[in-house]
N, C-alpha and C positions, 0 to 999 in steps of 0.2 A: 226365033227366040221370043219368049213371052215377056211382056213388060210387066213390072210389078204393079199390082193393084191390091185392094183389100181382100180379094178372093184368093190370091195365090201367095200372100205374105204369111210367114209363120214366125212367131216370136221364138226366142231361144228356149223358153220353157217348153214349147211344143216340139222341139227337136230332140233327137236321140243324143246320148252322151257323146258318141263318136262324131256326130255332126257338129255339136257344140265345140268339141276339141278342134276339129278341122277349121271352123270359123275363127277360133281364137288364134290358131297358128298362123293363118293368113293375115289376121289383123296385126299380130306381133311382127311378122316379116315386113309388112307395109310400114309400120311405125318405125322400125329400124332403118329402113331405106330412106324414109323422109328425114330422120335424124341425121343420117350420113350426108344427105344432100345439103342440109342446113349447115353442117359442120364444114363441108367442102366450100360452100359459098363464103362462110366466115373466114376460112383460111385464105381463100383467094383475095378477098378484100384486104385482109391484113398484109398479105404479101405485096399487093399493089401500093398500099400506103407506105411501105418501106422503100419504094423506089425513090431515087433522088428527085426532089422538087415536087413530088406528088401532093404532099400535105400543103405546101405553099400554094400550089395551083388550086386546090380545093378551097383553101381559105380565101383566096382572091375571088374565086367564083361565088362563094357564099356572100362575101361583102358586096360584090356587084349585084347580087340578087336582092340584098337588103336595100341597096340604094336605088336600083333601077328596074327591078323585076316586077312581074305581074302579081306575085303573092308575097309582098314585102313583109307583112306582119308575121307570116309563118316562117319566113327566112330569118327574121329578127329573133323569133323564139328559139329557133335551132341554134343560131349564133350565141344568144344569151345563155342557153342551157349548156352549150359546148364549153364555154369558159367558166362554168361553175357558178353562174349567177341566177340560177333558177329559183324563183320564190318557193318557200316551203308551202306544200299543199295542206299540211296538217297544222292544227293549232298546238303550240307548245305551251304546256303549263309548267312553270318552274316551281311555284309555291301556291298552296291552296289555303285560304283563310276560312276555317270552319267555325269561327266563333259565332257568326250569324246563325248557322245551322243549329248549333247547340242551344243558343238562346231561344230559337223558334221551337225546338223540340221541348224545352222546359215549359214554354207558354202553352203548347198543345197538351201537355200532361196535366197542367192545371185546369184547363178547360174540361178535360175528361173526368176529373175528380168532382167537379161542381155539378 
């Protein structure tokens, strides 16, 4: 088997339509398989969380990690975010005072006229 290098690599534009179609089909199948694996993992985790005492065990483990673990700050962030206390990453603007802008615009117009 030859290893890829600059001499034996071809861009999609250099390939025939049938080769392009074949590559696209392979990519689509691989994408679907990866999506199914992610969905399966999510379903497995949700099922485990429904078992009696599992959420309590995870909560206790997380609190112990915050108190005594090696990566206490990261554990604290996970705990804080899990209870809905994550700080807002974006700046919220409730009201904008544009009077200063309007006054500045009038001043600039006067300068242009002179």
